[in-house]
C-alpha positions as CSV (number, residue, x, y, z in Angstrom):
1,M,134.3,86.4,124.0
2,S,130.9,87.7,123.7
3,K,129.0,88.5,126.7
4,I,126.0,88.0,125.0
5,G,126.6,85.4,122.4
6,K,127.8,82.7,125.0
7,Q,124.4,82.8,127.2
8,P,122.1,79.7,126.5
9,I,118.6,80.4,125.6
10,L,116.1,78.4,127.4
11,I,113.1,77.4,125.1
12,P,109.8,77.5,126.8
13,S,107.2,74.9,126.5
14,G,104.9,75.7,123.4
15,V,107.6,77.0,121.4
16,T,109.7,74.8,118.8
17,V,113.3,75.7,117.4
18,T,114.5,74.1,114.4
19,V,117.8,74.7,112.4
20,D,117.7,74.3,108.7
21,A,120.5,75.0,106.3
22,G,120.6,78.7,106.4
23,A,118.2,79.9,108.6
24,V,116.9,79.3,112.5
25,V,112.9,78.8,112.5
26,V,111.2,79.7,115.8
27,E,107.5,78.6,115.9
28,S,104.9,78.6,118.5
29,E,101.9,76.1,118.9
30,K,99.3,78.6,118.8
31,S,98.7,79.1,115.2
32,E,97.8,82.9,115.9
33,R,101.1,83.7,116.7
34,G,103.0,82.2,113.8
35,K,106.7,81.7,113.1
36,I,109.9,83.8,112.9
37,T,112.6,82.9,110.5
38,I,115.9,84.3,111.3
39,P,118.9,83.7,108.7
40,L,121.9,82.3,110.2
41,L,125.0,84.8,110.1
42,P,128.4,83.6,109.0
43,G,131.1,82.3,111.5
44,V,128.2,81.2,114.0
45,A,126.9,77.9,114.3
46,V,123.5,77.0,116.5
47,A,122.6,73.7,118.1
48,V,119.5,72.8,120.0
49,E,119.8,70.0,123.0
50,N,117.3,69.5,125.6
51,G,115.2,72.5,125.4
52,V,118.4,74.6,125.4
53,L,119.8,76.7,122.2
54,Q,123.3,77.4,122.3
55,C,125.5,79.9,119.7
56,T,128.9,78.8,119.3
57,L,131.6,80.7,117.5
58,T,132.9,79.1,114.6
59,G,134.7,81.8,112.8
60,S,137.5,83.9,113.8
61,G,137.6,87.8,113.2
62,K,135.4,90.8,114.3
63,Q,132.8,90.3,112.1
64,A,132.2,86.7,113.5
65,R,132.4,87.7,117.0
66,S,129.8,90.7,116.2
67,N,127.5,88.3,114.5
68,W,127.7,85.8,117.7
69,G,126.0,88.2,120.0
70,T,123.6,89.5,117.3
71,L,122.2,86.3,116.3
72,R,121.8,85.0,120.0
73,A,120.1,88.4,120.7
74,L,117.6,87.8,117.6
75,I,117.0,84.6,118.4
76,A,116.0,85.2,122.2
77,N,113.9,88.3,120.8
78,A,112.0,85.7,118.8
79,V,111.5,83.6,121.7
80,V,110.1,86.3,123.7
81,G,107.9,87.5,120.9
82,L,106.3,84.4,120.5
83,T,105.6,83.8,124.0
84,K,104.5,87.2,125.5
85,G,104.6,89.6,122.6
86,F,106.1,93.1,122.5
87,E,104.4,96.3,122.8
88,K,105.0,100.3,122.6
89,T,102.9,102.8,123.8
90,L,102.5,106.1,122.2
91,I,100.5,109.2,123.8
92,L,99.2,112.0,121.4
93,E,98.8,115.3,123.3
94,G,97.1,118.6,121.7
95,V,93.9,120.2,121.6
96,G,91.9,118.5,118.7
97,Y,94.1,115.7,118.2
98,R,92.7,112.4,118.1
99,I,93.3,109.0,116.8
100,T,90.6,106.5,115.7
101,K,90.7,102.9,114.4
102,E,89.1,102.0,111.2
103,G,89.2,98.1,111.1
104,E,92.9,97.6,111.0
105,H,94.1,101.1,110.0
106,L,94.5,104.3,112.0
107,S,93.0,107.5,111.0
108,M,94.6,110.4,112.9
109,T,93.8,114.2,113.2
110,I,97.2,115.7,114.2
111,G,96.9,119.2,113.2
112,F,97.0,119.1,109.1
113,S,94.3,120.1,106.6
114,H,93.3,116.5,106.3
115,P,93.3,113.2,108.5
116,V,96.5,111.2,108.1
117,K,95.9,107.5,107.6
118,Y,98.1,104.9,108.5
119,E,97.9,101.2,107.4
120,A,99.0,98.5,109.7
121,P,101.8,96.1,108.3
122,P,101.3,92.4,108.5
123,G,102.0,91.1,112.0
124,I,101.3,94.6,113.9
125,A,97.8,95.1,115.9
126,F,96.6,98.7,117.2
127,E,94.7,99.4,120.3
128,V,93.4,102.8,120.6
129,E,92.3,104.0,124.1
130,K,90.7,107.6,124.8
131,N,91.3,108.7,121.4
132,S,94.8,109.6,122.3
133,I,96.9,106.4,123.6
134,L,98.0,104.0,121.0
135,K,99.4,100.9,121.8
136,I,101.5,98.9,119.0
137,K,101.5,95.2,119.7
138,G,103.3,92.4,117.7
139,I,105.9,89.2,118.0
140,D,108.8,91.0,115.8
141,R,110.5,93.6,118.1
142,A,112.0,95.3,115.1
143,L,108.9,95.7,113.3
144,V,107.0,97.2,116.3
145,G,109.7,99.7,117.0
146,Q,109.9,100.7,113.6
147,V,106.2,101.0,113.4
148,A,106.3,103.3,116.4
149,A,108.9,105.0,115.1
150,G,107.1,105.8,111.8
151,I,103.9,107.0,113.6
152,R,106.1,109.2,115.9
153,A,107.7,110.8,113.0
154,L,104.2,112.0,111.5
155,K,104.0,114.5,114.6
156,K,106.9,114.7,117.0
157,P,106.6,116.4,120.1
158,E,107.3,120.0,120.0
159,P,109.2,121.6,123.0
160,Y,107.0,124.3,124.1
161,K,103.5,122.8,124.5
162,G,104.6,119.3,124.2
163,K,101.8,118.7,121.4
164,G,102.2,115.5,119.1
165,F,103.2,112.0,119.6
166,H,105.6,110.7,122.1
167,Y,106.5,107.3,124.0
168,S,105.0,106.7,127.3
169,D,108.4,106.6,128.8
170,E,109.7,109.4,127.3
171,V,110.4,112.6,129.0
172,I,109.9,115.7,126.8
173,K,112.2,118.6,127.5
174,R,109.9,121.8,127.7
175,K,111.6,125.3,126.8
176,A,110.2,128.5,128.3
177,G,108.1,130.6,125.6
178,K,108.6,134.3,124.7
179,K,106.8,135.5,127.7
180,A,108.8,133.9,130.2
181,G,112.0,135.4,128.7
182,A,111.1,138.7,128.1
183,A,109.6,139.2,131.4
184,G,113.0,138.8,133.0
185,G,114.5,141.1,130.2
186,T,112.3,143.8,130.6
187,A,113.0,144.6,134.2
188,G,116.5,145.6,133.8
189,A,116.2,147.7,130.7
190,G,113.5,150.2,132.4
191,A,115.4,151.1,135.1
């Protein structure tokens, strides 16, 4: 029995969910938000009654049980995305490193001989604060996470000074440099 799959999803006002032949369509009444289409997975049926969506297991086997929890989570993420939206925050650290927004695209100076350009995919919005804080916003949780990971991969944080992109809630483990390691080793060698 799936602990996630059996939980009902309450559909808030302003969001409509329709079940078609091969997909679940989640739409917002606000036209700027848009809609998200989730394909139905084998072995799972979806029913909407009185503002509550329920996923039920129709197949048997390990894959059907896995699909049950996955489909329920995807639909719940779509409902949250259309009501509140998703956001990831990246912080850029380093002397001379900066982010600028040019229209809907980013131009980043991150230690290369040229500025790095990054185009926003459809459904993603960027906000830049203080030339070093980047907020990635969108209605699709997976796309927001994928864009954040792609930007972070351009310049991962290095362990000595922490230069590069890191998530706002990420802790970077710092290493001691050569000076700290050498200072402890020379005291015993000279005696």
